[in-house]
C-alpha positions in Angstrom: -35.6 -8.0 -17.0 -35.4 -11.2 -15.2 -33.4 -13.9 -16.7 -31.3 -11.3 -18.4 -27.4 -11.3 -18.3 -25.1 -8.1 -17.8 -23.1 -7.4 -20.9 -19.5 -6.3 -20.4 -17.0 -5.2 -23.3 -14.2 -2.9 -23.6 -10.3 -2.7 -24.0 -7.1 -1.0 -23.2 -3.7 -0.1 -24.3 -0.5 0.3 -22.3 2.9 1.6 -22.8 5.9 1.8 -20.8 9.4 3.1 -21.0 12.2 2.2 -19.0 15.6 3.5 -18.7 18.7 2.5 -16.7 21.2 5.4 -15.8 23.6 3.4 -13.9 23.8 0.0 -11.6 22.2 2.3 -8.9 19.9 4.6 -10.9 16.7 3.7 -13.1 13.2 5.1 -14.1 10.3 4.1 -15.7 7.4 6.1 -17.3 3.9 4.1 -17.9 0.9 5.3 -19.5 -2.6 3.6 -19.7 -6.0 4.0 -21.4 -9.0 1.7 -20.5 -12.5 2.0 -22.1 -15.2 -0.3 -20.5 -18.8 -0.6 -21.3 -21.4 -2.1 -19.1 -25.0 -3.2 -19.4 -26.5 -4.3 -16.0 -30.2 -5.5 -16.1 -31.6 -4.1 -12.5 -34.7 -5.5 -10.9 -37.6 -3.6 -10.0 -37.8 -1.8 -6.6 -40.6 -3.3 -4.6 -41.8 -2.9 -1.1 -44.6 -4.7 1.0 -43.4 -8.0 0.0 -43.7 -7.1 -3.7 -47.1 -5.5 -3.1 -45.9 -2.0 -4.1 -43.6 -1.1 -7.1 -41.6 2.0 -6.6 -39.6 1.7 -9.7 -39.9 -0.6 -12.6 -37.1 -2.9 -14.0 -34.6 -1.7 -16.5 -31.0 -1.5 -17.6 -28.2 0.4 -16.0 -25.6 1.6 -18.7 -22.2 2.5 -17.7 -19.4 3.8 -20.0 -16.0 4.4 -18.3 -13.1 6.0 -19.6 -9.9 5.9 -17.9 -6.3 7.5 -18.5 -3.6 6.8 -16.0 0.3 8.2 -16.3 3.0 7.0 -13.7 6.5 8.0 -13.3 8.9 6.3 -10.8 12.5 6.7 -10.3 15.1 4.8 -8.2 18.7 5.6 -7.0 21.3 5.6 -4.2 22.1 8.4 -1.9 25.4 7.8 -0.5 25.9 4.0 0.5 23.1 3.8 2.9 20.1 5.2 1.5 18.0 3.4 -1.3 15.4 5.9 -2.5 12.4 5.1 -4.8 9.8 8.1 -5.8 7.3 8.7 -8.1 4.3 10.7 -9.5 0.9 9.6 -10.6 -2.2 11.1 -12.3 -5.6 9.3 -13.3 -8.5 10.8 -14.8 -11.9 9.2 -15.2 -14.7 10.0 -17.2 -17.8 8.0 -16.3 -21.5 8.4 -18.3 -24.3 6.4 -16.8 -27.7 5.7 -18.4 -29.7 5.3 -15.2 -32.1 2.4 -14.6 -35.3 3.5 -13.0 -34.5 1.5 -9.7 -30.9 2.5 -9.4 -28.9 5.5 -10.5 -25.8 7.6 -9.9 -26.2 11.1 -9.4 -24.9 13.1 -11.3 -25.0 10.7 -14.0 -21.8 12.1 -15.8 -18.8 12.5 -13.7 -15.1 13.6 -14.3 -12.8 12.6 -11.5 -9.1 13.4 -10.9 -6.5 11.6 -8.8 -3.0 13.0 -8.0 -0.7 10.9 -6.3 3.1 11.2 -5.3 5.1 8.6 -3.1 8.5 8.5 -1.7 10.3 5.4 0.1 13.9 5.4 1.6 15.5 2.2 2.6 18.3 3.2 5.3 21.0 0.9 6.2 21.4 1.7 9.9 23.9 -1.3 10.4 25.2 -3.9 8.1 22.3 -6.2 9.1 19.9 -3.7 10.4 17.4 -2.0 7.9 14.8 1.0 8.3 12.3 1.5 5.6 10.4 4.9 5.8 7.9 6.2 3.2 4.6 7.8 2.5 2.1 8.2 -0.4 0.1 11.3 -0.8 -3.0 11.4 -2.9 -5.5 14.2 -3.7 -8.9 13.3 -5.0 -12.0 15.0 -6.0 -14.0 13.6 -3.2 -12.1 14.0 0.1 -8.9 16.0 -1.0 -5.6 15.3 0.4 -5.0 11.6 2.0 -1.6 10.8 3.6 -0.6 7.1 3.8 3.0 6.9 5.7 4.6 3.6 6.8 7.7 2.4 8.6 9.5 -1.0 8.6 12.3 -2.2 10.5 14.5 -5.3 9.2 16.8 -7.0 11.4 18.9 -10.0 9.6 20.0 -11.8 13.0 21.9 -14.6 11.0 22.2 -15.0 7.3 19.3 -17.5 7.4 17.0 -15.7 10.2 15.3 -12.6 9.6 12.9 -10.3 12.1 10.8 -7.5 10.8 8.1 -5.2 12.5 5.8 -2.7 10.4 3.3 0.1 11.2 1.3 1.6 8.3 -1.6 3.7 7.5 -3.9 2.9 4.7 -7.3 4.7 3.4 -9.8 3.6 1.3 -11.5 6.7 -0.6 -15.1 7.0 -1.4 -16.1 5.3 -4.6 -19.5 6.2 -6.6 -21.5 4.0 -4.6 -20.5 5.6 -1.5 -21.3 9.2 -2.6 -23.7 9.2 -5.7 -26.2 6.1 -5.2 -29.7 6.6 -5.4 -32.1 3.3 -5.1 -34.3 3.8 -6.8 -33.8 6.4 -9.0 -35.0 10.0 -8.3 -38.2 9.8 -10.3 -39.5 7.1 -7.8 -42.2 8.4 -5.2 -39.7 7.0 -2.3 -35.9 6.9 -2.1 -34.8 3.9 0.1 -30.9 4.4 -0.1 -28.8 7.3 -1.1 -25.0 7.6 -1.1 -23.5 10.0 1.8 -22.7 13.4 0.4 -20.1 13.9 3.0 -18.9 10.4 3.3 -15.3 10.4 4.2 -12.4 7.7 3.7 -12.3 4.5 5.5 -8.9 4.3 7.4 -6.7 1.5 8.8 -3.6 1.7 11.0 -1.8 -1.8 10.5 0.7 -3.3 13.0 2.9 -6.3 11.9 5.7 -8.6 13.7 7.1 -11.5 11.7 9.9 -13.7 11.6 11.4 -16.0 8.8 13.9 -18.4 8.7 15.8 -21.1 6.8 15.6 -24.1 9.0 17.3 -26.5 6.8 18.4 -26.8 3.0 15.0 -27.7 2.0 12.8 -26.1 4.9 11.9 -22.8 5.2 9.3 -21.1 7.4 7.4 -17.7 8.3 5.6 -16.5 11.2 3.7 -13.2 11.5 1.3 -11.4 13.9 -1.1 -8.5 12.8 -3.3 -6.1 14.5 -5.4 -3.6 12.4 -7.2 -0.9 13.8 -10.2 0.5 11.5 -12.0 3.6 11.9 -14.4 5.6 9.8 -16.3 2.6 8.4 -19.0 2.7 6.2 -22.7 2.5 7.8 -26.1 3.3 7.3 -28.1 6.0 9.2 -31.9 6.5 8.8 -33.4 10.0 7.9 -33.4 12.1 11.0 -37.0 13.3 10.3 -39.7 11.2 9.4 -41.7 11.9 6.2 -45.4 12.4 5.9 -46.0 8.7 6.0 -43.7 8.5 9.1 -41.3 6.4 7.4 -37.4 6.6 8.0 -36.4 6.7 4.5 -34.0 7.0 2.8 -31.1 5.3 4.6 -28.0 7.2 4.0 -24.2 6.2 3.9 -22.3 7.5 6.7 -18.8 6.9 8.6 -20.1 5.5 12.2 -18.4 2.1 12.4 -14.9 1.0 13.5 -13.4 -2.0 14.3 -10.3 -4.2 14.9 -8.8 -7.4 13.5 -6.0 -9.5 14.9 -4.3 -12.8 14.5 -1.4 -14.7 13.2 -0.1 -16.4 10.0 2.2 -19.3 9.7 3.6 -20.9 6.6 6.3 -23.3 5.6 8.1 -24.4 2.4 9.6 -27.5 1.9 11.5 -28.7 -1.3 10.5 -32.4 -2.0 13.2 -32.9 -4.9 16.5 -31.2 -5.7 16.3 -29.2 -8.9 
């Protein structure tokens, strides 16, 4: 399969209906269908510097159908609540013709994703706003996932704004995390497998920011962030060695954690009057 190129094709159709009830209330309904086809050349699986071939080269053929529907409604509750809420559903049907050196098990998988979200922007004072929200999802791998967020915005002057935010986000397992097999099950030795109990990766994100219109032509923004990651993807060896004293296969697991932090500074200057 050396030198062969991947072949990708497909198409999609999208429909959206929007309706305005009043100046402070509107809704939208969107439906989406997508069909993709992938033929991907997969090289042979070899060990020992190429001396031993575990599985020959071949092609991975993947057909994916995705149906998605989303509903969103925006309205005001009294003068100090600006509310947005919505519901969503996504269904995917994936059928794979596995390559000898790369497989997804089971080769055919139906997956359901249900979601709902609610966000309320609360006016605490004329220049102080608190935004609270959460997104709730249910997927077939890990069940219910909750992603809350909170944001405080203070408009110190008409040209200066401070804000702070904290939120939780997840990366739910993919087919690679759970269902991968390298090479395929017909090979005498499996090198890497997905983790059957792989969990969602999580992050708690903290942010502080300042934005200002310094002059009629110059505006600037400064923000600092700290992200705390947990349950990140790792690989572990087989707990018991096989008959040849090899640690294979490796499995995906959630044994890593980490942090990132830093700041961002940007400025925009308008060179010419419009």
